[in-house]
N, C-alpha and C positions, 0 to 999 in steps of 0.2 A: 695858230701861233704865227706871229709876223715876223720872220727872220731876213734883214736885208744882206744879201751876198754882197761884198764888196770884190769887186775882183780887179782895182787898178791896183791894187798894193802891189809894190816890188817882190815881198815876200809871201808871193803864193807858191813860186816852184822850191821856196829852201822845204828842206825836211829838219823842224824844228825839234827836240828834244820835248817830249810827251809826257804827262803823268794822268792818270784816271788815279781818284780817291773816294772811295764812298764814308758817311760820316752817318751813324748813328747816337743822337744821342738828346739829353733836352738844348733848347736853344732860347734865344732873346736878341732880337734885331737892336742896335746898338745906334739908333739913327743918328744922335748928334758927338757922330766920331765916325767923320772920313777918315777913308783911305788912304793912305799917300798919294797913291797914282790910280788913275783908271786905269784900268788896260785889258783890252780888247781878249787878251790872250787868256786870260781868266774866266771861265765861264761855270757858271752853277747852274744844276737841277737840282729845283727847288720842289720839295713833295708838298710844302703848304704852301708853295704859290706867289703870295705876297705878303706884306707887311700886315702885322695884325696876325696875322693865320696859323693854327694849329696845323701841328705835324701830324703823321700819324705811324705808328709802328706797333705793331702785332709779331707776335709767336712766330718766326718764320720769314717773314714780311719782305726780307732783304735778301729771300734767296735766289729771287728772279735775276736781280743785278747779279749776282756770283756765278749764278752758272751760265748767264749771257757773255760775260767775261772770261769763262773759263771754259767754252763752248771748245768742240773738236775745230770747227770753222772759225771762228774766231783765233785761236792757238795755232791754226795751221799756215793762215794769212792776214795779218793785220794792214793788208792794202787792199781789199777789197771794199772797206768802210772805212773813212776816216772817222777821228774821235769822235768830234761833233753829230756826225750820223750816229754813234751808238748814242750819245745821250739823248738824241732826238727817238731811238726805238727804245730808250726805258722812258721818257715824258709819255709815247705815244702808249706804251702798255698800261702805265700806274695812271693816264687819263683814260680811265675805262668807266664804264656806271657800275661794272660791281666793283672795282675797286674804289671809289669815290662812296659806294653805300658804306663802305665798311669805315669810312671818315665820317659820315654821316650819324653812322649808329656809335663809333665814340664821341662827338659833341651831346650825342640825348643823354649820353653816360657822364660826361662830365660837368653837363648842368646839374646833375643832382649831386654827382661827389666835388666838384671845386664851383660854388656858383659864382665864384669872383672874378672867373673868366668867361662870364657870359657876354661881352663886348666880343672879346674875340671868337668867340663861338658862335654869336650870330652873324659875324664878319666872315669866316670859312665857310656859313651856309651858305650865304650870300656870294664869296668868291666861286664856291662849287655848280650852284646856278646860273653863273654867267659863263659858267665852263672858262674859267682863267684860275683854278686851282692848276697845280701842275707847271711848271714855267720853267724854260731856262733864261738864264739874261746875266748880263756882267754888274757885278758889286759893284756900289760907288760909297757904301756905307759900312762899316764894322758889324760883327754877328760875334755874339759869345755861347760856346758849346760849354755844356756842362755834363760832368763825367760823375756825377756825387749819387744818383740815384740807383739802390741795389733792391729795388721791390719790381714786382710783376715781371712784363715783358723787357723790362730794363736789365735785370741781372742777366748776366751774364752776353746781355747784346751788344753795350758800349764798344764802339771801334772808331778809329779812322785807319778806313781799309784800304791799303794800295792796291786797285785793280787791276792797272796793266801800264809800264812805260813801253815808247815809242822810241826810237832815234837817239837812246840814252845810253851813253858809256860813263859810268860809276869814276869819279873822279877821286873818291875814298872807299874804305874799306867796313869802314862804318855801317852802312844799312844795305842790304841786300834786297836791292827793291826787287826783283824776280820772285821772292817768294812770298810776294804778297803779308808782308808783315802789319801788325796794329800799333799804328803810330800814335794811340793814344794812351798805347802802354810804356811805361817809364823808362822801360830800356834802351827806348830811341833818343828819350827827351829832347824831345823835336823845338821843347824852349830853352834849351842850352847852346848856345853859341861856341864854346868852346870845344874843337873837336876832342881834344885828348880826354878832355874831362868825362864827356860823354860815352866816348870809346873803354874808357875804362870801366865805367859804373854799369855799360849797356854788357859789357863781358862777365860783370859779377853778378847781375840779373840773371844771366842767361847759363851761367853754370847752377845756380840754384833751383833753376826748372829744371834740369838736365836732374840733379840731385831727388828734387821731390819725384821723377819719374824712374829713376830707376830705385828706390824704395818698393814701387810696386810690385819688383820680380821676388820680395823678401829674401833677401843674400844675407848669407853668414855675415855675424862682425869678422872686425879683424882681430890677430892677435896683441894683447898690450905691447908687444916688444916691437911692433911693426909701426908703432906710433910717431908721429913727427914731434918734434919737441915741443912743440906750442900746446901740443895734446897733451903729451905727458905732465904737461904743467895743470893742464885742466883737470888732469883727472887726480893728479894727487888732492887739488883744491875740492874736488866733489869727496871724497875719502875723508878729509877734515870737517869738510862740510855734516855727512851723513852717518849713522851708525855701523859698524861691522857688519857686513851682509846682510843688510835692510831691504826689504824689497825695493825699498827708492831706491838706493844705493844701485841695486844691479839693474835696474832699468835702465839709471842714469849712462851707466858705464857701456852699457851693449849699445844705448842710442849714441853715446859720443866714438865707439870701437866701430860704428857702422858706416856713421858718417860722415868718420876721417878716412874710411877704403870709398866710400861715395865720391869725396869731393877726389882723391885722383883719377877716377874713371873720369868724373863730370871733367876733371881741365883734360885730362887723356882724347874724349871725345870732341871737344871745344878745339883742341889744336890738331884732330884729324879734318871735321866740320866745322869751320868756324860758325856758320850759321843753321847749325843741328837743329833740327826738331823732335817729336817723340815719333813720327813715320820715317824719320831717316834714322833713329834710332835701332829700332825693329827694323830696317832693310838690311844697315851696316853689317848689324849680326846674324842678319840673314844668308849676307853674300861672304862664303868659303874663303872669298880672295881675299878679302876686308883686314888691314893690318890691326884693327879694334880686338884680332882674335890674340894678338902678341902680347898685347899688353894686361888684359884680364885675365884673373886668376882661373888656373881650366875648371874646380866646380861651378864657377860662378858663369861661366863662358859657356859654360854646358846648360844650365837653367836656365841661359837668357838666350842661347841660341834656339832651344827648345820649344818656347813659351812665342819667339819670333816668328816662328815656324807654323807654329799653332795657328798665331793671328791672320797671318796672310796666307792661308791655303782655300781661299773663300773660292777658287776655282774651281776647286775639286766639289760642292754642294751642290747640289742638283735641285734638291725641294726647295720651292721658292719660301715655304716657311721656315724653313730651317736658314737658309737662308739671310732672312729678315730679323732673326731670331740670333745668328750670326755676328752681323753688321752691329746690331746693337750691343754687344757684349766687347766689338772689338773699339766701337765709338766710346764706352764708357772706358775701358782700357787708358786707350790713347789719351782719351781726354784729361786737362789737369788745371782749366779754368774754372777757378771756384771762389767765394766771397774775401779769399786769402791773396789770388792772383788781381782781384777786380780791386782792392785795395791799392795797388801799386799803378795804377790808371791815374793820370794829369788830372785834376777835381776840375779843372776849367784851361778852356786855350781860345784865341779867340781867334776869328778867319785871320785878321793881316798878320798875326803870330806864321799863321800856317802857310799863309802865300809866302812870306819873307822869306821863311826856312827851306821850301821847294824850291825856289828862285835859287837862293844861296847854294843847294845841291845841284845849280846847272839845267832845273826844267825851265823853259820859255811856255809853255804852254800846261799849262793847268785845267785841269775840267773837276768839279766836283758835285758828284751825288752827295745831295742833302737830305736827311730822313728827321733834322730839326725841326720845331718850332721855331715861327716870328713873332712872338709874344715882344712885346716893348711893355714894361711898369707902371709907365707916367699916363696919365689918359691923355688921348690926341684928338682934335675934332676932326670931322668926316673931310674939313676942306686940306689936311694936313695927310690923313691917309692919301687922299686923292693925289697929293702933289708928287708922295713919295711912291706908288704904284705907276704915273705919268714918267718918273726920272726914271723905272724900271726898266717903262717900256721903250724910253729910248737906250739905256742897255741895249737891250733885248737887239733893237735895229742896228746897232755897231758891231755886233759880233760879227766876227771873221766865218763864218762858218767852214770854208776852205783850207783854213789853219789845222796841221794836230794831225797828220796821216799821210792820205793820199796824198803822192805829187803831182800835181798838175803838169798837163804837158801842152805849150802852145802851139798851135797850128800855121802853118802860114797858109795866106792866100795869094792866087798870082792875081795881077793887077792886069784888066782889061785891055787890050787895044784901041778896042771900037765900043761906042757908043752904046748905053742897053736900049732899046726901044722904047716909049712910056706906055706903058699898056691903057687902053681905056678903061676908065672906072663907068662901071655899071652902077646907077641906082634903083635901089628896091623902096618902094611904097608902101605904106604902113595903112 
C-alpha cells in the first residue's frame, strides 16, 4: 500500500479531536454521488478494498478490532501510536492469506446462492489475487450502509461502534462517546440534527432498555394504591375490557403493576447514571455505598443485589471449565440485544451523513473501519471500474498519515559555519 506522508502542512503539530468507528452492515457504493468535499482527514479502512468488491463478515470476525482498541496497552497510552497507525495495524491483520482465504470461500458460496452477483465475485477474487483487497483511502463519492438484514451472521451484528476518541471534549451530553455506543441504534438518532429532539428520544429509548433488563430479576409488582394517575386510568380501561377475574385480566394487571414500578426504577437509574448499561446496573447494586439502594424497595434491593453479587463472583472460580460456563451464563443474563432491539436500528444511512454528524459533534479527524460490501447495482465497464480505483489510489496518496493522534516535535538544526568538504564518489562497475 503506497501512502505518501505529507510533512509540509502546518497542522502536523496540532492535537486534533479524533474519532475511530467500526461499521458492520451491508453496503453499496454510490459512485454517481460525490461527497460535499474531499477531506484528507477522513480515512477509511475498507475490508472490501475497491469498488465493486464484496466485503466479508463472519461470526466474531470483528473481534480483532474490538480487542485491539480495548487492549491494555492502547487504553494506557494512546500516544504510542497515531490513529492512522492503528488503521494500518487493522489492515495488516486482515490482509493475510488466512483471512483472504475466508473471503474466497465466501465468494464460492455466493456463486451458488446469489448468481446475480457473479461480476462482483469475479472482481473480488481478482482484487485479492492482485493484493489490492483491504485498503485505506480517503473517499470522494458516497456510500450507503444498510441495516435491514436479520439473517445469518448479520443478526445481532449490525453496528456503527465508536472504538475510541482522542483529544475530544464533548460539547453536549447527548452521546457519551467514552462508552463505545452503537450509533446505528435509533437512541442516538445519527440522522437527526435537532439536539433537543435527539436527546429526548435517546432518553426514552434508554429507559425502555433499562425496564427490559430489570424484568429479568423477576421482581414482584406494586400495589394498585401506588400506581400513577395515568396507570390507574389504564387499569380502569382493562377492567372494562376483560371479564372479572379472568386469566387475561389478571395477567394484564400484573404486567401493568410491574411495568409501573420498573418505570420508576428506570427513571431513578437514568438520573443517577445517564448512560447506564446492564453492566453498570449490576455494579451499582453491588456497590454498598451507591445511592440507588435508597430509592429501591428493600425487598427488591435485596433480590437485585444478591443476583449482582452472584454475577460478579468470577474471581472466586478457579476451575477453567466452570469459569467458562459461568461466563456464558453471565453473558446471557447481561445481553438484551435481540430482534426487538434490532428493529430500532436505522434502516439505511449514507457515509456523507455519518461524516456530517461526526463533524457537527466537533471531530476533525474521522477514521472508519468498514466491513461492508462496495457492491453497486448498475452495470459498469472495466474502464469505469479502473477510473474509480485510480481515483481511490490518488486519495490514498493524499492521506495525512501523521494527523490524528501523536504530536510530532520539531527539532532544530544548527547551521554550520564552515563548508563541508565534498566526498570523492567511487564508481562501481558491473
